[in-house]
GURORO-105798 format. One record per atom (N, C-alpha, C): x, y, z; residue number from 1; chain; residue in three letters; atom name. Coordinates in steps of 0.02 Angstrom, whole numbers, plus 50000, padded with zeros to 5 digits. Layout:
N
<atom <X Y Z> NUM "A" "ALA" "CA">
...
***
This chain:
78
<atom <51289 48979 49367> 1 "A" "MET" "N">
<atom <51256 49039 49341> 1 "A" "MET" "CA">
<atom <51269 49096 49390> 1 "A" "MET" "C">
<atom <51287 49153 49363> 2 "A" "LYS" "N">
<atom <51299 49212 49404> 2 "A" "LYS" "CA">
<atom <51234 49237 49433> 2 "A" "LYS" "C">
<atom <51238 49269 49491> 3 "A" "LEU" "N">
<atom <51180 49296 49524> 3 "A" "LEU" "CA">
<atom <51145 49347 49479> 3 "A" "LEU" "C">
<atom <51183 49389 49446> 4 "A" "ALA" "N">
<atom <51154 49439 49402> 4 "A" "ALA" "CA">
<atom <51112 49407 49347> 4 "A" "ALA" "C">
<atom <51136 49351 49319> 5 "A" "ASP" "N">
<atom <51099 49316 49267> 5 "A" "ASP" "CA">
<atom <51034 49286 49295> 5 "A" "ASP" "C">
<atom <51039 49257 49354> 6 "A" "ALA" "N">
<atom <50980 49227 49385> 6 "A" "ALA" "CA">
<atom <50928 49281 49401> 6 "A" "ALA" "C">
<atom <50951 49338 49426> 7 "A" "LEU" "N">
<atom <50905 49393 49442> 7 "A" "LEU" "CA">
<atom <50871 49420 49379> 7 "A" "LEU" "C">
<atom <50907 49421 49325> 8 "A" "ALA" "N">
<atom <50879 49446 49262> 8 "A" "ALA" "CA">
<atom <50824 49400 49236> 8 "A" "ALA" "C">
<atom <50825 49337 49256> 9 "A" "GLU" "N">
<atom <50776 49289 49233> 9 "A" "GLU" "CA">
<atom <50713 49286 49276> 9 "A" "GLU" "C">
<atom <50714 49321 49333> 10 "A" "LEU" "N">
<atom <50655 49320 49376> 10 "A" "LEU" "CA">
<atom <50596 49353 49340> 10 "A" "LEU" "C">
<atom <50538 49322 49344> 11 "A" "PRO" "N">
<atom <50479 49353 49313> 11 "A" "PRO" "CA">
<atom <50457 49414 49353> 11 "A" "PRO" "C">
<atom <50424 49461 49322> 12 "A" "PRO" "N">
<atom <50400 49520 49360> 12 "A" "PRO" "CA">
<atom <50346 49498 49409> 12 "A" "PRO" "C">
<atom <50341 49534 49463> 13 "A" "ARG" "N">
<atom <50291 49519 49514> 13 "A" "ARG" "CA">
<atom <50222 49539 49487> 13 "A" "ARG" "C">
<atom <50176 49493 49491> 14 "A" "LEU" "N">
<atom <50108 49507 49469> 14 "A" "LEU" "CA">
<atom <50064 49512 49530> 14 "A" "LEU" "C">
<atom <50017 49559 49529> 15 "A" "PRO" "N">
<atom <49969 49562 49585> 15 "A" "PRO" "CA">
<atom <49931 49495 49589> 15 "A" "PRO" "C">
<atom <49924 49470 49650> 16 "A" "ASN" "N">
<atom <49888 49408 49658> 16 "A" "ASN" "CA">
<atom <49826 49420 49699> 16 "A" "ASN" "C">
<atom <49771 49416 49668> 17 "A" "GLY" "N">
<atom <49708 49425 49703> 17 "A" "GLY" "CA">
<atom <49685 49497 49704> 17 "A" "GLY" "C">
<atom <49636 49509 49747> 18 "A" "PRO" "N">
<atom <49609 49578 49752> 18 "A" "PRO" "CA">
<atom <49659 49625 49783> 18 "A" "PRO" "C">
<atom <49646 49689 49776> 19 "A" "ARG" "N">
<atom <49690 49739 49805> 19 "A" "ARG" "CA">
<atom <49691 49732 49881> 19 "A" "ARG" "C">
<atom <49744 49755 49911> 20 "A" "CYS" "N">
<atom <49750 49753 49984> 20 "A" "CYS" "CA">
<atom <49699 49800 50016> 20 "A" "CYS" "C">
<atom <49697 49800 50082> 21 "A" "THR" "N">
<atom <49649 49842 50118> 21 "A" "THR" "CA">
<atom <49659 49916 50101> 21 "A" "THR" "C">
<atom <49721 49938 50096> 22 "A" "VAL" "N">
<atom <49734 50009 50080> 22 "A" "VAL" "CA">
<atom <49710 50024 50009> 22 "A" "VAL" "C">
<atom <49723 49980 49962> 23 "A" "GLY" "N">
<atom <49700 49989 49894> 23 "A" "GLY" "CA">
<atom <49624 49991 49890> 23 "A" "GLY" "C">
<atom <49592 49948 49929> 24 "A" "ALA" "N">
<atom <49518 49948 49930> 24 "A" "ALA" "CA">
<atom <49491 50013 49959> 24 "A" "ALA" "C">
<atom <49525 50039 50010> 25 "A" "ILE" "N">
<atom <49504 50104 50039> 25 "A" "ILE" "CA">
<atom <49512 50158 49987> 25 "A" "ILE" "C">
<atom <49569 50159 49953> 26 "A" "LEU" "N">
<atom <49580 50210 49901> 26 "A" "LEU" "CA">
<atom <49526 50207 49847> 26 "A" "LEU" "C">
<atom <49504 50147 49829> 27 "A" "ASP" "N">
<atom <49452 50139 49778> 27 "A" "ASP" "CA">
<atom <49385 50170 49799> 27 "A" "ASP" "C">
<atom <49372 50171 49864> 28 "A" "LYS" "N">
<atom <49308 50195 49890> 28 "A" "LYS" "CA">
<atom <49305 50271 49898> 28 "A" "LYS" "C">
<atom <49363 50304 49901> 29 "A" "LEU" "N">
<atom <49365 50375 49917> 29 "A" "LEU" "CA">
<atom <49349 50419 49857> 29 "A" "LEU" "C">
<atom <49325 50480 49871> 30 "A" "ASP" "N">
<atom <49316 50528 49817> 30 "A" "ASP" "CA">
<atom <49385 50555 49797> 30 "A" "ASP" "C">
<atom <49387 50592 49743> 31 "A" "ASP" "N">
<atom <49451 50614 49715> 31 "A" "ASP" "CA">
<atom <49493 50654 49765> 31 "A" "ASP" "C">
<atom <49463 50700 49803> 32 "A" "ASP" "N">
<atom <49501 50741 49850> 32 "A" "ASP" "CA">
<atom <49531 50699 49906> 32 "A" "ASP" "C">
<atom <49489 50655 49935> 33 "A" "ASP" "N">
<atom <49514 50612 49989> 33 "A" "ASP" "CA">
<atom <49566 50562 49964> 33 "A" "ASP" "C">
<atom <49556 50536 49904> 34 "A" "ARG" "N">
<atom <49605 50489 49875> 34 "A" "ARG" "CA">
<atom <49672 50523 49865> 34 "A" "ARG" "C">
<atom <49671 50584 49840> 35 "A" "ALA" "N">
<atom <49734 50622 49830> 35 "A" "ALA" "CA">
<atom <49767 50636 49897> 35 "A" "ALA" "C">
<atom <49728 50654 49948> 36 "A" "ALA" "N">
<atom <49756 50668 50014> 36 "A" "ALA" "CA">
<atom <49786 50606 50045> 36 "A" "ALA" "C">
<atom <49752 50549 50040> 37 "A" "LEU" "N">
<atom <49778 50487 50068> 37 "A" "LEU" "CA">
<atom <49840 50464 50030> 37 "A" "LEU" "C">
<atom <49840 50470 49965> 38 "A" "THR" "N">
<atom <49898 50452 49925> 38 "A" "THR" "CA">
<atom <49958 50494 49945> 38 "A" "THR" "C">
<atom <49947 50559 49955> 39 "A" "ALA" "N">
<atom <50002 50603 49976> 39 "A" "ALA" "CA">
<atom <50027 50582 50046> 39 "A" "ALA" "C">
<atom <49982 50565 50091> 40 "A" "ALA" "N">
<atom <50003 50543 50158> 40 "A" "ALA" "CA">
<atom <50042 50478 50155> 40 "A" "ALA" "C">
<atom <50021 50432 50111> 41 "A" "LEU" "N">
<atom <50056 50369 50103> 41 "A" "LEU" "CA">
<atom <50126 50379 50076> 41 "A" "LEU" "C">
<atom <50134 50429 50033> 42 "A" "ASP" "N">
<atom <50199 50443 50002> 42 "A" "ASP" "CA">
<atom <50244 50484 50047> 42 "A" "ASP" "C">
<atom <50218 50511 50101> 43 "A" "ASP" "N">
<atom <50256 50554 50147> 43 "A" "ASP" "CA">
<atom <50286 50512 50203> 43 "A" "ASP" "C">
<atom <50352 50505 50203> 44 "A" "ASP" "N">
<atom <50386 50465 50254> 44 "A" "ASP" "CA">
<atom <50379 50494 50324> 44 "A" "ASP" "C">
<atom <50360 50557 50329> 45 "A" "GLU" "N">
<atom <50352 50589 50394> 45 "A" "GLU" "CA">
<atom <50286 50568 50428> 45 "A" "GLU" "C">
<atom <50240 50540 50390> 46 "A" "VAL" "N">
<atom <50175 50518 50417> 46 "A" "VAL" "CA">
<atom <50183 50446 50439> 46 "A" "VAL" "C">
<atom <50175 50433 50504> 47 "A" "GLN" "N">
<atom <50182 50366 50530> 47 "A" "GLN" "CA">
<atom <50124 50321 50508> 47 "A" "GLN" "C">
<atom <50140 50261 50490> 48 "A" "GLY" "N">
<atom <50089 50213 50469> 48 "A" "GLY" "CA">
<atom <50038 50198 50523> 48 "A" "GLY" "C">
<atom <50062 50193 50585> 49 "A" "SER" "N">
<atom <50015 50179 50640> 49 "A" "SER" "CA">
<atom <49967 50236 50651> 49 "A" "SER" "C">
<atom <49991 50298 50646> 50 "A" "GLY" "N">
<atom <49946 50355 50653> 50 "A" "GLY" "CA">
<atom <49896 50359 50597> 50 "A" "GLY" "C">
<atom <49919 50345 50537> 51 "A" "LEU" "N">
<atom <49875 50345 50479> 51 "A" "LEU" "CA">
<atom <49822 50290 50487> 51 "A" "LEU" "C">
<atom <49842 50232 50512> 52 "A" "ALA" "N">
<atom <49795 50177 50523> 52 "A" "ALA" "CA">
<atom <49743 50197 50575> 52 "A" "ALA" "C">
<atom <49764 50230 50629> 53 "A" "ARG" "N">
<atom <49716 50251 50680> 53 "A" "ARG" "CA">
<atom <49666 50301 50651> 53 "A" "ARG" "C">
<atom <49691 50348 50612> 54 "A" "LEU" "N">
<atom <49646 50398 50582> 54 "A" "LEU" "CA">
<atom <49596 50364 50535> 54 "A" "LEU" "C">
<atom <49620 50321 50492> 55 "A" "LEU" "N">
<atom <49576 50287 50445> 55 "A" "LEU" "CA">
<atom <49525 50243 50482> 55 "A" "LEU" "C">
<atom <49548 50208 50534> 56 "A" "SER" "N">
<atom <49502 50166 50573> 56 "A" "SER" "CA">
<atom <49449 50207 50608> 56 "A" "SER" "C">
<atom <49468 50267 50631> 57 "A" "SER" "N">
<atom <49419 50310 50665> 57 "A" "SER" "CA">
<atom <49366 50336 50616> 57 "A" "SER" "C">
<atom <49382 50333 50551> 58 "A" "ARG" "N">
<atom <49335 50354 50499> 58 "A" "ARG" "CA">
<atom <49298 50295 50468> 58 "A" "ARG" "C">
<atom <49304 50236 50500> 59 "A" "GLY" "N">
<atom <49267 50178 50477> 59 "A" "GLY" "CA">
<atom <49304 50133 50428> 59 "A" "GLY" "C">
<atom <49367 50147 50415> 60 "A" "HIS" "N">
<atom <49408 50107 50369> 60 "A" "HIS" "CA">
<atom <49456 50065 50411> 60 "A" "HIS" "C">
<atom <49437 50004 50427> 61 "A" "LYS" "N">
<atom <49477 49962 50471> 61 "A" "LYS" "CA">
<atom <49541 49939 50437> 61 "A" "LYS" "C">
<atom <49597 49963 50463> 62 "A" "VAL" "N">
<atom <49663 49946 50435> 62 "A" "VAL" "CA">
<atom <49714 49953 50491> 62 "A" "VAL" "C">
<atom <49769 49916 50486> 63 "A" "ASN" "N">
<atom <49820 49923 50538> 63 "A" "ASN" "CA">
<atom <49885 49950 50508> 63 "A" "ASN" "C">
<atom <49930 49970 50552> 64 "A" "GLY" "N">
<atom <49993 50000 50530> 64 "A" "GLY" "CA">
<atom <50035 49955 50487> 64 "A" "GLY" "C">
<atom <50035 49890 50501> 65 "A" "ASN" "N">
<atom <50074 49843 50460> 65 "A" "ASN" "CA">
<atom <50049 49842 50388> 65 "A" "ASN" "C">
<atom <49984 49845 50380> 66 "A" "THR" "N">
<atom <49954 49845 50313> 66 "A" "THR" "CA">
<atom <49974 49909 50275> 66 "A" "THR" "C">
<atom <49974 49965 50311> 67 "A" "ILE" "N">
<atom <49996 50029 50282> 67 "A" "ILE" "CA">
<atom <50068 50022 50257> 67 "A" "ILE" "C">
<atom <50112 49996 50300> 68 "A" "GLN" "N">
<atom <50182 49990 50283> 68 "A" "GLN" "CA">
<atom <50193 49942 50224> 68 "A" "GLN" "C">
<atom <50157 49887 50224> 69 "A" "ARG" "N">
<atom <50163 49839 50168> 69 "A" "ARG" "CA">
<atom <50142 49872 50103> 69 "A" "ARG" "C">
<atom <50089 49911 50104> 70 "A" "HIS" "N">
<atom <50066 49947 50044> 70 "A" "HIS" "CA">
<atom <50119 49998 50023> 70 "A" "HIS" "C">
<atom <50147 50034 50070> 71 "A" "ARG" "N">
<atom <50199 50084 50054> 71 "A" "ARG" "CA">
<atom <50259 50052 50020> 71 "A" "ARG" "C">
<atom <50277 49992 50042> 72 "A" "ARG" "N">
<atom <50335 49957 50013> 72 "A" "ARG" "CA">
<atom <50316 49924 49946> 72 "A" "ARG" "C">
<atom <50253 49928 49927> 73 "A" "ARG" "N">
<atom <50228 49895 49867> 73 "A" "ARG" "CA">
<atom <50237 49819 49872> 73 "A" "ARG" "C">
<atom <50229 49795 49933> 74 "A" "ASP" "N">
<atom <50237 49724 49948> 74 "A" "ASP" "CA">
<atom <50169 49693 49965> 74 "A" "ASP" "C">
<atom <50118 49718 49931> 75 "A" "CYS" "N">
<atom <50050 49694 49942> 75 "A" "CYS" "CA">
<atom <50021 49670 49876> 75 "A" "CYS" "C">
<atom <49958 49651 49877> 76 "A" "SER" "N">
<atom <49927 49625 49816> 76 "A" "SER" "CA">
<atom <49913 49679 49765> 76 "A" "SER" "C">
<atom <49922 49742 49784> 77 "A" "CYS" "N">
<atom <49914 49797 49735> 77 "A" "CYS" "CA">
<atom <49972 49798 49685> 77 "A" "CYS" "C">
<atom <50029 49769 49706> 78 "A" "GLY" "N">
<atom <50086 49765 49661> 78 "A" "GLY" "CA">
<atom <50129 49826 49662> 78 "A" "GLY" "C">
***
């Protein structure tokens, strides 16, 4: 079987379990803060570690690796 055929047969990735820490934080925020955090997550110029420090200082315990995993869409948020 060709690789292309095998790849075409892969099932889509389904979220498994609850949302990741970043997703849970987004769920708790008001609309303005959610939009600002979403924009920061989408901005490659904003470092994940700096974003994690800022969020942690505001009571949202998260680390830079979790931020990066969420950015890559490689978390339970899908």
